[in-house]
Residue, then its C-alpha position, 0 to 999 in steps of 0.5 A: m500500500g502506498d502513501i496515505g492520500l486522496s488517490l489511495i483512499g479513492d481507490l480503496y473506496r472503489k475496491y471495497r465499495d460493496p462490503l463498505a456499503k454493508v458495514r455502513d448499513a449495519q452501523r446506521a442500524f447500530h447507531r439507531a439501536t444505541r441512541d440512548r447510550m451511544t455518542p459516536q465520535l467518528d464522522d462518516l469519512e474518517a470512520e470509512i477511511t479507517y475501515l478501508l485502510l484496515r481492509e487493505t493492510r490486513p493487520d494481525t494486531v490493531m491497537e485502539l487508544g480511547t474507546f468512549h462508547g464504542w463507535s470506533t471500536t465497532w468500525i475497526l472490528s467490522a474491518l477485522r471481521d471482513n478480513g477474516t483475521g486480526t485482533l483488536h486491543s482497546f484501551d480506555i479508563v472507562d468501560n462503557v464500550v463493553a456493554n455496547v459492542p455486539s458479541e458477534l463482532s467482539l468474540g475471538r477478535w477483541e481484548f479490552h483493557k481498562g485503566d490508564i495506558r500510562e500505568n498499563m504499558s505491559r499490556v500493549p501488544e507486540g507487532i502493532g499493525y495499525l494504531f488508532v489514537d482517540a484519547a485525552h486531547n491535551g498536549r501533555f498526553a500527546r508528548w507522553y505517547l509520542s515518546e513512550l508508545f510510538p517507538r513500539v510501533a514499526p516504521g511504515t505502520p498506519v497511524s490515525v489521530h482524532d480531533v486534530f482539525h476541527g478548524r483550519r488549524a490545530l489549536p495551540l497546546t493541544e494534542g493536535a498541535v503537538v503531533l503536527a509539530w512532531l510530524r514536521r520534525t520528521g518530515t512525515d506527510f499526513f492526510t486529513p478529510s477535515r471539512r475545514r482544513a482540507p475542503a477540496p479532498y473533503t468535497a472530492l470524497l463526497e462526490l466519489k461516494e455519491e458516484l458509488g451510491l454511498g451518499e446517504p449519511v450514516r450520521t450527520s456530523r461533518d467535521n472529520p478532524m482525523i489525520y492519517f500517516r505512516m510511522p516514520e523511520h526515525l522518530p524525533s523526541a516529543 
């Protein structure tokens, strides 16, 4: 798989159009069924791109840092189910997710670890093939995982970090600002479907989805603030 960018993502939408359509329908129904206890965090484009990258990379081990109510967890598990392989290790200080994730998705492919990741590094799996980060969004926590968690992930591994671009720029002192500075220091490119940061790619993906018959929203939020990149060869300090 090449660099994570608009061209690759467009190709993946076309390649996995049919299974993605089924997952979108399932997630839409799941959202309706759990409205009283589920607050989804991922918007449609970032959820779908996560699914598509997981389908294409087929990782044996995925690590999810931050689950909240389980919206991202179910998207990730859907990709692993459709791949027919892979285990997800999820970490959070709260366990709302446990009651929400359907057993048909979790059984045999999911391990949830409750507690502060900074005190549970022994539980971090070996051989992470995809790292998904959506936890505390402050600069201090970002500096911690950049120095303590990222060195455990092999160069070239796909990584996604949520809540970076709700606006055209990441706010000062936030997780997003710290991660973006770190990426600049190592010369690592990233992709975002953020409506405000990257309106042209955002619009191009919406047009492609319409063309593919995937235009109906799963949920209505449109920010899509996530960034995607590959772990660089040489890690700078946080």
